[in-house]
N, C-alpha and C positions, 0 to 999 in steps of 0.2 A: 503494500500499499504506499510506497515511498512516492511514489509519483504522483498519489492523492493527498499528500500534505498540504495544508492552507496554513496561511499567516492570520494572528488575530484579527487583523484589518478586514482581511477578506473574507473570514468567519463573520465579523459584525455585518458587513454588506449583505451576505448571504441570508441571515436573518432576518434583517430589516427589508430584503425584497420581499418576504413572505407579509409582512404588514403593508407595505407601499402596494402591492399588486390589488388587494381588495378594495383600496379606496378610488383606484382609477374605475372600479365598476359602480358598485351602489352601496359600500359600506358608510360612509359620510350622511348618506340618504337614510339608511337604515337607523344611524345613531340618532340622527334628529326627529324620524318618526317615533325613536322611544323616550326621548326627553326633552323633546322641543328647544325653547329658548335657553334651557339649562346646561344644553350636550356641552359647551367650553368648560362648565364648573366640573360636570361629571366625569368628561374625560380626563382633568386633572386628577379627581378622586379615584379613579379607577386605573389610571395610569400609575399613581403611588402604591396601589394594590399590586399591579402587574410587577413592578420593582422589585417590592416585597418578595412575590411569588418566584421570579427569577433569581433571587439571591436563596430562596430556599432550594430550589433546585440547583443551584451551584454548591452550596452546603451538601447536598444529599450524593450529588454526583461527585463530589470532591473524594469521598473516603473509597470510591472505586476507579481510581488512576485515569487512564483513557479508554474505558469500556462505556458503551452506550447502554440505552436501555433494554435493547435485545440481550445484550450480554448478562446484563446485572437481573432480568428476569430468568436466565438461565440459571444462574447462580441461585437465585430465589427458589424456584418451583421447578428447574430441571429442562427438559427439552418440551415437556407438554406446554407448562406456562409461557417457554420461550415462543412457541409456534401460536399460542393464544393472543401474546402481547403483540406478536409480527405480524399476525393476520389483521389484528385491528387496526393498527396504525398504517398497513399497506391499504385496507378499506378507506380511512380516514383521508391521505393523500390522494387516493384515485378519486374518490367520489367527491371533494371539494375542489380539487383542480380540474375535474369534469366540468363540474356545475360551473366554476368561475370563465371556464375557457368558452362555453356555451354562452353563458352571460354577454361576456364581452363580446364576443362574434355576432350576437343578435343586435347589439350596440353600433358595431363596426357597419352591419347591414342596413341598418335604419338611417346613419348619420352619411355613409358614402355610397351603398349598393343596394338599394332599395328593390330591385329588381332579379338580384343574385341568388341562388340556391344557397343555403346555409352549410351545404356540404363544401362548396366550393371556398367558403371562406375557414372553415375549420381543418382542411387538409394543408393548406400550408404549416399550420401550428405543428401538426402531426409529424410532417416531413422533416422540421427542425429537430424535433426528438430523435427520430430516428439516426440523423446524423450526429446530434452530440453524444448520444449514447455510445458511439464507437471512438470517443474521445476520453481522455482522465478526467477523474472529477475534478482536480487540480485547474484543468484548462477551461473546463466550465465555470468554475468560480472566477477565473482570470477574466472571462468575457464579462460576468456578470459585474465585475468590479469596475469595468468602463463603462457598462451602461448606467449602474445604480447612480453615479453624482449627476448625470444628464436629468434623470428623473428627479431627484432632490431640488435641481437647480429651476426644473421647470414647474415644480409646485409651489417653491418660492416666488418665482416671477409672477405665476399666477395669481397669486395672492397681493403682491406690491401692483402688479400692473391693473387689478381692478380696484385697487384702494380708493380711487374718488369715484367709484360706483357703489361702495358700501353705505348702508343703511346702518348705524350703530344701533338704534332703536330696535331693531330685530332682536338685541340681546336682552330684551326685557319683556316679562318679568326675570329676575335673574335667577330664579327656581323654577321657574318654567311651571309644571303643574302642580309644584307644592316641595318639600322637603322629603318626602317619603319616595316621590317618584324619582329623585335626583341620587337621593344617596342609600336607600332601601332597595326597590326592585330595580333602580336605575344600575346596580351594581352588575346585572347583567350584561351592561356593555362591554366587560371586561373581554367578551369573544372578540373584540378587533384585535386584542393581541395575540391570535392564533400564530403568529411566528414564532412564539416561545415554543413551540413543538418540535422546531428545529434545534434548540438545546440539547433534547434528548440523545441527538443523533450525531452532533458534531466531535465530541471528545477525540475518538479515535482518527481522526482527520487532521488533528492540530498540530503543526510543529512543536506551539509553544503551550504545553497542556496547562502550565503553570498561569496561562492568562484567561482561562475559563472566567474568573470573577468579572474580569474587567469586560469580557465579550458578553455575558449575560446582562449585566449592568448597562452596558453602553449601547446595546442593541434596543433594550428595552425604552431608555431616554429618547434615544433618537427617533426611534417609532412613536412615541408618543409627541415631540415636538413636531413630527410629519403630520400625525392626525388632527393636530391643534390647526395646522396651517390651512390644511382641507376643508376640515368643517368650518371653520369660521369663514371661509371664502363661501362656502355655500350658504352658511347661514346670515351673513352680513350681503349677501349679492341677489339673493332670492329670499322669497317668504317662508318661514319654516314648514309652513303647510304645503311641502313640494309633494305634486302627485306621485303618488304611490309607484305608478309605471313611467315615471321618467326614465329615458335611457340615458346613462354616461353623465350624470350632473356636471363633473369636472370638465367635460368638453364644450356643455352649455356654456359655463363659466368662461373658457377659453374664447369662446365666441365674442365676448364684451369687450377683449382687448384690442385698443387700436393706438398706434402711434403714429400718427399723421398717415399721408395717402399712402405712404410706401411701405407701411407696416401693418397690413391689416389680413383678417382672415387668418391668424395665427394660429388657429386651431388643430390645423393639418398637420403643422410641424409637431406640435405638442403630442397628434394621435401617434405620430410616427414613433416619438421616443416611447407613449405607453405601450404601442405594441412589441418593442424590443423588450420592454419590463414585464410583459404578460409570458412572452417567450422564457424570459428569466426564471421566472416563478413556475413555469411548466418544468423546466430545466432540473431545478431543485427537487420538485415533490417527485418526477419521475425516478431522479437517480435515487432518492433515500429509498422509494418503493423498491426499487431493484436491490439495492444494499440490503434491506431488510431481507428480501426473498432469498438473496444468497445465504444470509445466514441461518434463516430456518429450513433450509433444505441442504445446506453445506456445498453449495456449487462454488468452485473457485473463480471463475470467469464470468463476466455481467453480458458478453457481447453476444451468447445464444439467447437473451432476454430484450436485446436492443429493440426489436420489433413488436415482442408480445405487450409490453405495458404502454406504449405509444397507442396501440391498437385498442388497449382496453379503456384506456381515457377515451378516445375517439368514440367507441360503442356507447359508453355510459353517457357521453358529451348529447348522443343524439336520440337519447330515449325520452326527454321531456317533449312533449307534442309542440307546445308552444311556448312564447315568453312568460305568459301569465304563471303558468305551472312554475317556471324557473325562479319568477319573484316570490312566489309562495314559499318555496322552499329554503329560498333566500331570507326571509324574512320572519317565517314560524318555525324551521326545523333546523337549520344551518348553525343558529348560536346556541342551541342546548347540545347539539352535536358537539361543537367545540369545547363547549364547558366541560361536558361530561368526560371527554375522552383526554385533552390537554390539560385542565386543571384539576381534573379529580382522579381519573384512572392513572394517568401516568405519574404524578405525584405520589400516589397510593403506593404503586410497585416500586418505587424509590425509597419511600419511608419503611417499608416492610422489609426491603432489602437491608435495609441501615440498621434495623432491629435486630435481625439474623445475621448481622455481623458484631452487633454489639454482644449479643449472648455467645457467640462465638468464642469470643476475646473474653469474656468470664469464665467460661469452663476451661480453656486452656491452662491457665495458671493453676487450678484446682488439680488437674490430671497431674501436672508436674509433681505439686506435692505428695 
């Protein structure tokens, strides 16, 4: 795996890529739908919780050196638990990436290709996965590291480019529908930090495993800042009662930017960058899925799987009959799916493994005596 080792900076960009990709589609819209004008305050609140959870994950992983959650689950419950945990995370990565791909492609069709069959828009993304699967993981991450700064700059530019169009009155009432919706039921918005799932799998790939704490905390903090920029742009530019069927709200925000007669209609340039970002997201989730499958089946090489997982993503992306079904899944099921797997199941596995390790340390000295 020496050719797959990545630096701490590359690891941070990899994790934040998962955060970023969902904001390009409808994540800000879903957050605003949940907490209305209090979304910015709510994001800071759930962001602090996410930072604490990332630190907890770091502490739990620290006791297992360069092992990922699949290796740790094998230590905890043998090959059976290893296969169960691996299967659950493969399903998580495949289903969420398929849904995101289909949703983004539906947005592309509405914005640019209204007369084009959805298959023609999906296929180029799948072809990218075929090609990148034959490259090393580190090569994929280096490509992502080149794309990610462009995406970050585009969102910051989107915020300041629209600053003159903002209506700050939309931030009021500050607590939206009330304290309970903002700080109690609003805690459900933590699903936005789904990129934390990558923290379970990156330890074996790190050149500097001692930088894991920096990676965990920095990635979540950068992700939080990114969410604030995206959500503030949508909240302050549009009414927070955004139509639930609105496609690609950030693309709509980009259409408002004008810098004189020579710099208009910049949304197409933004869309090009975001297409690259969605491709980066798919590369990460696809490669993690392949890596997990290799571990639970003891396959030495990933290339025999190079076509299987992209085709699986493609097939699941085609399952929803229309955009309304996709939005229903995104708004009503997706958030609970993330919370259950990333923030409950994953942390529970690590916690139980740490308990087992502590018990073993207590038993060994007694045997020596």
